[in-house]
N, CA, C, O and the ligand as a Tripos MOL2 file, in Angstrom:
@<TRIPOS>MOLECULE
protein
  261   259    66     0     0
PROTEIN
NO_CHARGES

@<TRIPOS>ATOM
      1 N         -78.4620  118.6680   10.4300 N.3       1 MET1
      2 CA        -78.4600  120.0800   10.8200 C.3       1 MET1
      3 C         -79.5800  120.3350   11.8210 C.2       1 MET1
      4 O         -80.6890  119.8320   11.6420 O.2       1 MET1
      5 N         -79.3170  121.0880   12.8480 N.am      2 GLN2
      6 CA        -80.3030  121.4150   13.8590 C.3       2 GLN2
      7 C         -81.1150  122.6310   13.4300 C.2       2 GLN2
      8 O         -80.5500  123.6530   13.0410 O.2       2 GLN2
      9 N         -82.4240  122.5230   13.4980 N.am      3 THR3
     10 CA        -83.2820  123.6490   13.1690 C.3       3 THR3
     11 C         -84.0430  124.0650   14.4180 C.2       3 THR3
     12 O         -84.6200  123.2300   15.1150 O.2       3 THR3
     13 N         -84.0360  125.3490   14.6900 N.am      4 ARG4
     14 CA        -84.8210  125.8480   15.8210 C.3       4 ARG4
     15 C         -86.2880  125.9600   15.4050 C.2       4 ARG4
     16 O         -86.5740  126.2460   14.2420 O.2       4 ARG4
     17 N         -87.2100  125.7400   16.3230 N.am      5 PRO5
     18 CA        -88.6450  125.7630   15.9800 C.3       5 PRO5
     19 C         -89.0630  127.0350   15.2620 C.2       5 PRO5
     20 O         -89.8660  126.9710   14.3320 O.2       5 PRO5
     21 N         -88.5450  128.1870   15.6630 N.am      6 ALA6
     22 CA        -88.9190  129.4490   15.0190 C.3       6 ALA6
     23 C         -88.4870  129.4570   13.5630 C.2       6 ALA6
     24 O         -89.1960  129.9670   12.6960 O.2       6 ALA6
     25 N         -87.3360  128.8960   13.3060 N.am      7 ILE7
     26 CA        -86.8100  128.8350   11.9350 C.3       7 ILE7
     27 C         -87.6770  127.8830   11.1140 C.2       7 ILE7
     28 O         -88.0400  128.1790    9.9760 O.2       7 ILE7
     29 N         -87.9970  126.7610   11.6960 N.am      8 CYS8
     30 CA        -88.7960  125.7480   11.0090 C.3       8 CYS8
     31 C         -90.1350  126.3230   10.5870 C.2       8 CYS8
     32 O         -90.5730  126.1190    9.4550 O.2       8 CYS8
     33 N         -90.7850  127.0390   11.4880 N.am      9 ARG9
     34 CA        -92.1030  127.6100   11.1830 C.3       9 ARG9
     35 C         -92.0250  128.6530   10.0820 C.2       9 ARG9
     36 O         -92.9300  128.7740    9.2560 O.2       9 ARG9
     37 N         -90.9410  129.3970   10.0820 N.am     10 LYS10
     38 CA        -90.7940  130.5240    9.1600 C.3      10 LYS10
     39 C         -90.4350  130.0820    7.7480 C.2      10 LYS10
     40 O         -90.8050  130.7270    6.7660 O.2      10 LYS10
     41 N         -89.7140  128.9790    7.6630 N.am     11 LYS11
     42 CA        -89.1950  128.5500    6.3660 C.3      11 LYS11
     43 C         -90.2270  127.8230    5.5250 C.2      11 LYS11
     44 O         -91.1650  127.2150    6.0410 O.2      11 LYS11
     45 N         -90.0300  127.9020    4.2180 N.am     12 ALA12
     46 CA        -90.8480  127.0970    3.3230 C.3      12 ALA12
     47 C         -90.5190  125.6270    3.5540 C.2      12 ALA12
     48 O         -89.3670  125.2600    3.7850 O.2      12 ALA12
     49 N         -91.5510  124.7960    3.4880 N.am     13 ARG13
     50 CA        -91.3510  123.3710    3.7350 C.3      13 ARG13
     51 C         -91.6790  122.5820    2.4780 C.2      13 ARG13
     52 O         -92.6820  122.8410    1.8120 O.2      13 ARG13
     53 N         -90.8340  121.6310    2.1660 N.am     14 TYR14
     54 CA        -91.0500  120.7820    1.0050 C.3      14 TYR14
     55 C         -91.1940  119.3510    1.4660 C.2      14 TYR14
     56 O         -90.4860  118.9020    2.3680 O.2      14 TYR14
     57 N         -92.1020  118.6460    0.8510 N.am     15 SER15
     58 CA        -92.3910  117.2940    1.3150 C.3      15 SER15
     59 C         -91.3730  116.2820    0.8130 C.2      15 SER15
     60 O         -91.2680  115.1810    1.3530 O.2      15 SER15
     61 N         -90.6300  116.6490   -0.2120 N.am     16 SER16
     62 CA        -89.6150  115.7260   -0.7040 C.3      16 SER16
     63 C         -88.3340  116.4730   -1.0350 C.2      16 SER16
     64 O         -88.3430  117.6760   -1.2970 O.2      16 SER16
     65 N         -87.2450  115.7390   -1.0180 N.am     17 GLU17
     66 CA        -85.9630  116.3520   -1.3410 C.3      17 GLU17
     67 C         -85.9460  116.7930   -2.8030 C.2      17 GLU17
     68 O         -85.3480  117.8120   -3.1500 O.2      17 GLU17
     69 N         -86.6130  116.0100   -3.6560 N.am     18 ALA18
     70 CA        -86.6450  116.3400   -5.0800 C.3      18 ALA18
     71 C         -87.3250  117.6850   -5.3100 C.2      18 ALA18
     72 O         -86.8780  118.4840   -6.1320 O.2      18 ALA18
     73 N         -88.4020  117.9260   -4.5810 N.am     19 GLU19
     74 CA        -89.1280  119.1780   -4.7040 C.3      19 GLU19
     75 C         -88.2360  120.3410   -4.2490 C.2      19 GLU19
     76 O         -88.1590  121.3720   -4.9160 O.2      19 GLU19
     77 N         -87.5720  120.1630   -3.1190 N.am     20 ALA20
     78 CA        -86.6780  121.1990   -2.6000 C.3      20 ALA20
     79 C         -85.5240  121.4480   -3.5590 C.2      20 ALA20
     80 O         -85.1010  122.5890   -3.7480 O.2      20 ALA20
     81 N         -85.0190  120.3840   -4.1620 N.am     21 LEU21
     82 CA        -83.9270  120.5120   -5.1260 C.3      21 LEU21
     83 C         -84.3590  121.3080   -6.3500 C.2      21 LEU21
     84 O         -83.5940  122.1060   -6.8910 O.2      21 LEU21
     85 N         -85.6030  121.0760   -6.7800 N.am     22 GLY22
     86 CA        -86.1330  121.7870   -7.9330 C.3      22 GLY22
     87 C         -86.1730  123.2880   -7.6910 C.2      22 GLY22
     88 O         -85.8690  124.0820   -8.5800 O.2      22 GLY22
     89 N         -86.5510  123.6630   -6.4830 N.am     23 VAL23
     90 CA        -86.5970  125.0750   -6.1180 C.3      23 VAL23
     91 C         -85.1820  125.6380   -6.0270 C.2      23 VAL23
     92 O         -84.9150  126.7480   -6.4880 O.2      23 VAL23
     93 N         -84.2900  124.8740   -5.4380 N.am     24 ALA24
     94 CA        -82.8990  125.3030   -5.2830 C.3      24 ALA24
     95 C         -82.2520  125.5340   -6.6530 C.2      24 ALA24
     96 O         -81.4490  126.4490   -6.8360 O.2      24 ALA24
     97 N         -82.6250  124.6820   -7.6000 N.am     25 GLU25
     98 CA        -82.0360  124.7750   -8.9340 C.3      25 GLU25
     99 C         -82.4330  126.0670   -9.6380 C.2      25 GLU25
    100 O         -81.6470  126.6380  -10.3940 O.2      25 GLU25
    101 N         -83.6550  126.5220   -9.3850 N.am     26 ARG26
    102 CA        -84.1500  127.7380  -10.0500 C.3      26 ARG26
    103 C         -83.7740  129.0160   -9.3080 C.2      26 ARG26
    104 O         -83.9240  130.1130   -9.8460 O.2      26 ARG26
    105 N         -83.2890  128.8810   -8.0820 N.am     27 ALA27
    106 CA        -82.9520  130.0660   -7.2880 C.3      27 ALA27
    107 C         -81.7180  130.7620   -7.8620 C.2      27 ALA27
    108 O         -80.8150  130.1050   -8.3790 O.2      27 ALA27
    109 N         -81.6820  132.0990   -7.7700 N.am     28 PRO28
    110 CA        -80.5450  132.8500   -8.3150 C.3      28 PRO28
    111 C         -79.3100  132.8000   -7.4180 C.2      28 PRO28
    112 O         -78.2890  133.4120   -7.7310 O.2      28 PRO28
    113 N         -79.4000  132.0830   -6.3180 N.am     29 PHE29
    114 CA        -78.2450  131.9270   -5.4450 C.3      29 PHE29
    115 C         -78.1810  130.4840   -4.9490 C.2      29 PHE29
    116 O         -79.1200  129.7090   -5.1280 O.2      29 PHE29
    117 N         -77.0740  130.1450   -4.3340 N.am     30 ILE30
    118 CA        -76.8620  128.7680   -3.8900 C.3      30 ILE30
    119 C         -77.7910  128.4050   -2.7320 C.2      30 ILE30
    120 O         -77.8260  129.0880   -1.7090 O.2      30 ILE30
    121 N         -78.5250  127.3390   -2.9090 N.am     31 LEU31
    122 CA        -79.3790  126.8170   -1.8420 C.3      31 LEU31
    123 C         -79.2050  125.3100   -1.7630 C.2      31 LEU31
    124 O         -79.0220  124.6310   -2.7730 O.2      31 LEU31
    125 N         -79.2650  124.8120   -0.5520 N.am     32 ARG32
    126 CA        -79.1570  123.3660   -0.3640 C.3      32 ARG32
    127 C         -80.3450  122.8590    0.4320 C.2      32 ARG32
    128 O         -80.7090  123.4510    1.4490 O.2      32 ARG32
    129 N         -80.9520  121.7720   -0.0170 N.am     33 PRO33
    130 CA        -82.0290  121.1930    0.7730 C.3      33 PRO33
    131 C         -81.4550  120.3970    1.9370 C.2      33 PRO33
    132 O         -80.3950  119.7820    1.8230 O.2      33 PRO33
    133 N         -82.1540  120.4170    3.0340 N.am     34 TYR34
    134 CA        -81.7710  119.5570    4.1480 C.3      34 TYR34
    135 C         -83.0130  119.0680    4.8700 C.2      34 TYR34
    136 O         -84.0520  119.7290    4.8790 O.2      34 TYR34
    137 N         -82.8880  117.9230    5.4600 N.am     35 ARG35
    138 CA        -84.0020  117.3170    6.1810 C.3      35 ARG35
    139 C         -84.1270  117.9610    7.5510 C.2      35 ARG35
    140 O         -83.1550  118.0540    8.3010 O.2      35 ARG35
    141 N         -85.3290  118.4030    7.8630 N.am     36 CYS36
    142 CA        -85.5690  119.0420    9.1470 C.3      36 CYS36
    143 C         -85.9460  117.9940   10.1900 C.2      36 CYS36
    144 O         -86.8390  117.1760    9.9700 O.2      36 CYS36
    145 N         -85.2670  118.0300   11.3100 N.am     37 GLY37
    146 CA        -85.5280  117.0740   12.3670 C.3      37 GLY37
    147 C         -86.8130  117.3540   13.1230 C.2      37 GLY37
    148 O         -87.2920  116.4940   13.8620 O.2      37 GLY37
    149 N         -87.3750  118.5360   12.9540 N.am     38 LEU38
    150 CA        -88.5840  118.9130   13.6710 C.3      38 LEU38
    151 C         -89.8490  118.5280   12.9230 C.2      38 LEU38
    152 O         -90.7420  117.8950   13.4860 O.2      38 LEU38
    153 N         -89.9230  118.9090   11.6550 N.am     39 CYS39
    154 CA        -91.1590  118.6660   10.9070 C.3      39 CYS39
    155 C         -91.0170  117.5030    9.9360 C.2      39 CYS39
    156 O         -91.9860  117.1140    9.2830 O.2      39 CYS39
    157 N         -89.8160  116.9470    9.8390 N.am     40 ARG40
    158 CA        -89.5550  115.8020    8.9490 C.3      40 ARG40
    159 C         -89.7010  116.1620    7.4790 C.2      40 ARG40
    160 O         -89.6730  115.2910    6.6090 O.2      40 ARG40
    161 N         -89.8560  117.4530    7.2130 N.am     41 GLY41
    162 CA        -89.9060  117.8920    5.8300 C.3      41 GLY41
    163 C         -88.5290  118.3720    5.4040 C.2      41 GLY41
    164 O         -87.5340  118.1300    6.0880 O.2      41 GLY41
    165 N         -88.4830  119.0510    4.2760 N.am     42 PHE42
    166 CA        -87.2160  119.5960    3.7960 C.3      42 PHE42
    167 C         -87.3010  121.1110    3.7540 C.2      42 PHE42
    168 O         -88.3200  121.6780    3.3620 O.2      42 PHE42
    169 N         -86.2280  121.7510    4.1580 N.am     43 HIS43
    170 CA        -86.0970  123.1880    4.0340 C.3      43 HIS43
    171 C         -84.8840  123.4680    3.1610 C.2      43 HIS43
    172 O         -84.0990  122.5750    2.8440 O.2      43 HIS43
    173 N         -84.7550  124.7360    2.7810 N.am     44 LEU44
    174 CA        -83.5720  125.1360    2.0200 C.3      44 LEU44
    175 C         -82.7140  126.0470    2.8810 C.2      44 LEU44
    176 O         -83.2240  126.8520    3.6600 O.2      44 LEU44
    177 N         -81.4200  125.9090    2.7310 N.am     45 THR45
    178 CA        -80.5050  126.7650    3.4630 C.3      45 THR45
    179 C         -79.4290  127.2840    2.5140 C.2      45 THR45
    180 O         -79.0690  126.6270    1.5370 O.2      45 THR45
    181 N         -78.9260  128.4740    2.8240 N.am     46 SER46
    182 CA        -77.8300  129.0140    2.0180 C.3      46 SER46
    183 C         -76.4870  128.6250    2.6250 C.2      46 SER46
    184 O         -75.4280  128.9170    2.0700 O.2      46 SER46
    185 N         -76.5530  127.9660    3.7640 N.am     47 ARG47
    186 CA        -75.3050  127.4930    4.3790 C.3      47 ARG47
    187 C         -74.8660  126.2230    3.6770 C.2      47 ARG47
    188 O         -75.6070  125.2410    3.6380 O.2      47 ARG47
    189 N         -73.6940  126.2400    3.1350 N.am     48 THR48
    190 CA        -73.2610  125.0970    2.3390 C.3      48 THR48
    191 C         -72.2360  124.2340    3.0570 C.2      48 THR48
    192 O         -71.8400  123.1800    2.5580 O.2      48 THR48
    193 N         -71.8130  124.6830    4.2200 N.am     49 LYS49
    194 CA        -70.7710  123.9500    4.9370 C.3      49 LYS49
    195 C         -71.2630  122.5590    5.3380 C.2      49 LYS49
    196 O         -72.2960  122.4120    5.9920 O.2      49 LYS49
    197 N         -70.5180  121.5680    4.9390 N.am     50 GLY50
    198 CA        -70.8550  120.2010    5.3030 C.3      50 GLY50
    199 C         -72.0250  119.6300    4.5300 C.2      50 GLY50
    200 O         -72.4800  118.5230    4.8170 O.2      50 GLY50
    201 N         -72.5250  120.3900    3.5330 N.am     51 MET51
    202 CA        -73.6640  119.9180    2.7670 C.3      51 MET51
    203 C         -73.1860  119.2080    1.5110 C.2      51 MET51
    204 O         -72.1500  119.5400    0.9350 O.2      51 MET51
    205 N         -73.9650  118.2370    1.1120 N.am     52 ARG52
    206 CA        -73.7070  117.5040   -0.1180 C.3      52 ARG52
    207 C         -73.9720  118.4380   -1.3080 C.2      52 ARG52
    208 O         -74.9370  119.2020   -1.2990 O.2      52 ARG52
    209 N         -73.1210  118.3710   -2.3190 N.am     53 VAL53
    210 CA        -73.3270  119.1950   -3.5060 C.3      53 VAL53
    211 C         -74.3480  118.5130   -4.4110 C.2      53 VAL53
    212 O         -74.1380  117.3800   -4.8420 O.2      53 VAL53
    213 N         -75.4610  119.2040   -4.7010 N.am     54 PRO54
    214 CA        -76.4920  118.5820   -5.5520 C.3      54 PRO54
    215 C         -75.9960  118.3790   -6.9800 C.2      54 PRO54
    216 O         -75.0770  119.0570   -7.4400 O.2      54 PRO54
    217 N         -76.6240  117.4300   -7.6670 N.am     55 ASP55
    218 CA        -76.2170  117.0900   -9.0300 C.3      55 ASP55
    219 C         -76.2500  118.2800   -9.9730 C.2      55 ASP55
    220 O         -75.3340  118.4810  -10.7710 O.2      55 ASP55
    221 N         -77.3240  119.0730   -9.8730 N.am     56 PHE56
    222 CA        -77.4540  120.1910  -10.8280 C.3      56 PHE56
    223 C         -76.3250  121.1880  -10.6420 C.2      56 PHE56
    224 O         -75.8750  121.8250  -11.5940 O.2      56 PHE56
    225 N         -75.8750  121.3130   -9.4000 N.am     57 GLU57
    226 CA        -74.7970  122.2600   -9.1310 C.3      57 GLU57
    227 C         -73.4550  121.7360   -9.6360 C.2      57 GLU57
    228 O         -72.6150  122.4890  -10.1280 O.2      57 GLU57
    229 N         -73.2840  120.4460   -9.5000 N.am     58 ARG58
    230 CA        -72.0500  119.8320   -9.9910 C.3      58 ARG58
    231 C         -71.9550  119.9960  -11.5140 C.2      58 ARG58
    232 O         -70.8930  120.2910  -12.0610 O.2      58 ARG58
    233 N         -73.0940  119.7960  -12.1740 N.am     59 LYS59
    234 CA        -73.1270  119.9420  -13.6380 C.3      59 LYS59
    235 C         -72.8150  121.3760  -14.0310 C.2      59 LYS59
    236 O         -72.0640  121.6310  -14.9730 O.2      59 LYS59
    237 N         -73.4060  122.3080  -13.2890 N.am     60 ARG60
    238 CA        -73.2150  123.7280  -13.5730 C.3      60 ARG60
    239 C         -71.7410  124.1040  -13.4530 C.2      60 ARG60
    240 O         -71.1940  124.8270  -14.2850 O.2      60 ARG60
    241 N         -71.1170  123.5950  -12.4000 N.am     61 ARG61
    242 CA        -69.6910  123.8870  -12.1980 C.3      61 ARG61
    243 C         -68.8600  123.3320  -13.3350 C.2      61 ARG61
    244 O         -67.9060  123.9630  -13.7910 O.2      61 ARG61
    245 N         -69.2290  122.1420  -13.7890 N.am     62 ARG62
    246 CA        -68.4770  121.5010  -14.8510 C.3      62 ARG62
    247 C         -68.6110  122.3360  -16.1370 C.2      62 ARG62
    248 O         -67.6410  122.5080  -16.8750 O.2      62 ARG62
    249 N         -69.8120  122.8450  -16.3930 N.am     63 ASN63
    250 CA        -70.0460  123.6390  -17.5980 C.3      63 ASN63
    251 C         -69.3210  124.9840  -17.5510 C.2      63 ASN63
    252 O         -68.9040  125.5140  -18.5800 O.2      63 ASN63
    253 N         -69.1810  125.5200  -16.3550 N.am     64 ASN64
    254 CA        -68.5160  126.8170  -16.2150 C.3      64 ASN64
    255 C         -66.9980  126.7080  -16.2590 C.2      64 ASN64
    256 O         -66.2950  127.6830  -16.5240 O.2      64 ASN64
    257 N         -66.5180  125.5240  -15.9990 N.am     65 ALA65
    258 CA        -65.0610  125.3490  -15.9020 C.3      65 ALA65
    259 C         -64.3810  125.4510  -17.2670 C.2      65 ALA65
    260 O         -63.1590  125.3270  -17.3600 O.2      65 ALA65
    261 ZN        -88.9520  122.0120    9.7000 Zn       66 ZN66
@<TRIPOS>BOND
     1     1     2 1
     2     2     3 1
     3     3     4 2
     4     3     5 am
     5     5     6 1
     6     6     7 1
     7     7     8 2
     8     7     9 am
     9     9    10 1
    10    10    11 1
    11    11    12 2
    12    11    13 am
    13    13    14 1
    14    14    15 1
    15    15    16 2
    16    15    17 am
    17    17    18 1
    18    18    19 1
    19    19    20 2
    20    19    21 am
    21    21    22 1
    22    22    23 1
    23    23    24 2
    24    23    25 am
    25    25    26 1
    26    26    27 1
    27    27    28 2
    28    27    29 am
    29    29    30 1
    30    30    31 1
    31    31    32 2
    32    31    33 am
    33    33    34 1
    34    34    35 1
    35    35    36 2
    36    35    37 am
    37    37    38 1
    38    38    39 1
    39    39    40 2
    40    39    41 am
    41    41    42 1
    42    42    43 1
    43    43    44 2
    44    43    45 am
    45    45    46 1
    46    46    47 1
    47    47    48 2
    48    47    49 am
    49    49    50 1
    50    50    51 1
    51    51    52 2
    52    51    53 am
    53    53    54 1
    54    54    55 1
    55    55    56 2
    56    55    57 am
    57    57    58 1
    58    58    59 1
    59    59    60 2
    60    59    61 am
    61    61    62 1
    62    62    63 1
    63    63    64 2
    64    63    65 am
    65    65    66 1
    66    66    67 1
    67    67    68 2
    68    67    69 am
    69    69    70 1
    70    70    71 1
    71    71    72 2
    72    71    73 am
    73    73    74 1
    74    74    75 1
    75    75    76 2
    76    75    77 am
    77    77    78 1
    78    78    79 1
    79    79    80 2
    80    79    81 am
    81    81    82 1
    82    82    83 1
    83    83    84 2
    84    83    85 am
    85    85    86 1
    86    86    87 1
    87    87    88 2
    88    87    89 am
    89    89    90 1
    90    90    91 1
    91    91    92 2
    92    91    93 am
    93    93    94 1
    94    94    95 1
    95    95    96 2
    96    95    97 am
    97    97    98 1
    98    98    99 1
    99    99   100 2
   100    99   101 am
   101   101   102 1
   102   102   103 1
   103   103   104 2
   104   103   105 am
   105   105   106 1
   106   106   107 1
   107   107   108 2
   108   107   109 am
   109   109   110 1
   110   110   111 1
   111   111   112 2
   112   111   113 am
   113   113   114 1
   114   114   115 1
   115   115   116 2
   116   115   117 am
   117   117   118 1
   118   118   119 1
   119   119   120 2
   120   119   121 am
   121   121   122 1
   122   122   123 1
   123   123   124 2
   124   123   125 am
   125   125   126 1
   126   126   127 1
   127   127   128 2
   128   127   129 am
   129   129   130 1
   130   130   131 1
   131   131   132 2
   132   131   133 am
   133   133   134 1
   134   134   135 1
   135   135   136 2
   136   135   137 am
   137   137   138 1
   138   138   139 1
   139   139   140 2
   140   139   141 am
   141   141   142 1
   142   142   143 1
   143   143   144 2
   144   143   145 am
   145   145   146 1
   146   146   147 1
   147   147   148 2
   148   147   149 am
   149   149   150 1
   150   150   151 1
   151   151   152 2
   152   151   153 am
   153   153   154 1
   154   154   155 1
   155   155   156 2
   156   155   157 am
   157   157   158 1
   158   158   159 1
   159   159   160 2
   160   159   161 am
   161   161   162 1
   162   162   163 1
   163   163   164 2
   164   163   165 am
   165   165   166 1
   166   166   167 1
   167   167   168 2
   168   167   169 am
   169   169   170 1
   170   170   171 1
   171   171   172 2
   172   171   173 am
   173   173   174 1
   174   174   175 1
   175   175   176 2
   176   175   177 am
   177   177   178 1
   178   178   179 1
   179   179   180 2
   180   179   181 am
   181   181   182 1
   182   182   183 1
   183   183   184 2
   184   183   185 am
   185   185   186 1
   186   186   187 1
   187   187   188 2
   188   187   189 am
   189   189   190 1
   190   190   191 1
   191   191   192 2
   192   191   193 am
   193   193   194 1
   194   194   195 1
   195   195   196 2
   196   195   197 am
   197   197   198 1
   198   198   199 1
   199   199   200 2
   200   199   201 am
   201   201   202 1
   202   202   203 1
   203   203   204 2
   204   203   205 am
   205   205   206 1
   206   206   207 1
   207   207   208 2
   208   207   209 am
   209   209   210 1
   210   210   211 1
   211   211   212 2
   212   211   213 am
   213   213   214 1
   214   214   215 1
   215   215   216 2
   216   215   217 am
   217   217   218 1
   218   218   219 1
   219   219   220 2
   220   219   221 am
   221   221   222 1
   222   222   223 1
   223   223   224 2
   224   223   225 am
   225   225   226 1
   226   226   227 1
   227   227   228 2
   228   227   229 am
   229   229   230 1
   230   230   231 1
   231   231   232 2
   232   231   233 am
   233   233   234 1
   234   234   235 1
   235   235   236 2
   236   235   237 am
   237   237   238 1
   238   238   239 1
   239   239   240 2
   240   239   241 am
   241   241   242 1
   242   242   243 1
   243   243   244 2
   244   243   245 am
   245   245   246 1
   246   246   247 1
   247   247   248 2
   248   247   249 am
   249   249   250 1
   250   250   251 1
   251   251   252 2
   252   251   253 am
   253   253   254 1
   254   254   255 1
   255   255   256 2
   256   255   257 am
   257   257   258 1
   258   258   259 1
   259   259   260 2
@<TRIPOS>SUBSTRUCTURE
     1 MET1         2 RESIDUE 1 A MET
     2 GLN2         6 RESIDUE 1 A GLN
     3 THR3        10 RESIDUE 1 A THR
     4 ARG4        14 RESIDUE 1 A ARG
     5 PRO5        18 RESIDUE 1 A PRO
     6 ALA6        22 RESIDUE 1 A ALA
     7 ILE7        26 RESIDUE 1 A ILE
     8 CYS8        30 RESIDUE 1 A CYS
     9 ARG9        34 RESIDUE 1 A ARG
    10 LYS10       38 RESIDUE 1 A LYS
    11 LYS11       42 RESIDUE 1 A LYS
    12 ALA12       46 RESIDUE 1 A ALA
    13 ARG13       50 RESIDUE 1 A ARG
    14 TYR14       54 RESIDUE 1 A TYR
    15 SER15       58 RESIDUE 1 A SER
    16 SER16       62 RESIDUE 1 A SER
    17 GLU17       66 RESIDUE 1 A GLU
    18 ALA18       70 RESIDUE 1 A ALA
    19 GLU19       74 RESIDUE 1 A GLU
    20 ALA20       78 RESIDUE 1 A ALA
    21 LEU21       82 RESIDUE 1 A LEU
    22 GLY22       86 RESIDUE 1 A GLY
    23 VAL23       90 RESIDUE 1 A VAL
    24 ALA24       94 RESIDUE 1 A ALA
    25 GLU25       98 RESIDUE 1 A GLU
    26 ARG26      102 RESIDUE 1 A ARG
    27 ALA27      106 RESIDUE 1 A ALA
    28 PRO28      110 RESIDUE 1 A PRO
    29 PHE29      114 RESIDUE 1 A PHE
    30 ILE30      118 RESIDUE 1 A ILE
    31 LEU31      122 RESIDUE 1 A LEU
    32 ARG32      126 RESIDUE 1 A ARG
    33 PRO33      130 RESIDUE 1 A PRO
    34 TYR34      134 RESIDUE 1 A TYR
    35 ARG35      138 RESIDUE 1 A ARG
    36 CYS36      142 RESIDUE 1 A CYS
    37 GLY37      146 RESIDUE 1 A GLY
    38 LEU38      150 RESIDUE 1 A LEU
    39 CYS39      154 RESIDUE 1 A CYS
    40 ARG40      158 RESIDUE 1 A ARG
    41 GLY41      162 RESIDUE 1 A GLY
    42 PHE42      166 RESIDUE 1 A PHE
    43 HIS43      170 RESIDUE 1 A HIS
    44 LEU44      174 RESIDUE 1 A LEU
    45 THR45      178 RESIDUE 1 A THR
    46 SER46      182 RESIDUE 1 A SER
    47 ARG47      186 RESIDUE 1 A ARG
    48 THR48      190 RESIDUE 1 A THR
    49 LYS49      194 RESIDUE 1 A LYS
    50 GLY50      198 RESIDUE 1 A GLY
    51 MET51      202 RESIDUE 1 A MET
    52 ARG52      206 RESIDUE 1 A ARG
    53 VAL53      210 RESIDUE 1 A VAL
    54 PRO54      214 RESIDUE 1 A PRO
    55 ASP55      218 RESIDUE 1 A ASP
    56 PHE56      222 RESIDUE 1 A PHE
    57 GLU57      226 RESIDUE 1 A GLU
    58 ARG58      230 RESIDUE 1 A ARG
    59 LYS59      234 RESIDUE 1 A LYS
    60 ARG60      238 RESIDUE 1 A ARG
    61 ARG61      242 RESIDUE 1 A ARG
    62 ARG62      246 RESIDUE 1 A ARG
    63 ASN63      250 RESIDUE 1 A ASN
    64 ASN64      254 RESIDUE 1 A ASN
    65 ALA65      258 RESIDUE 1 A ALA
    66 ZN66       261 GROUP 0 **** ****
């Protein structure tokens, strides 16, 4: 995913995907971590198109089904 510099600066940055996933899991809405090409860190996005479904979300869906 392409991130514009202004977006990168504004967003919270996580040093690992696991850390970003932990935050996404606790969020009251859908968030996906992605690797930023600018800062090499991880950001969260609410855009889910083309994103891998995280494990915690897959489990949640299974429990709700
Ligand atoms: Zn960034």
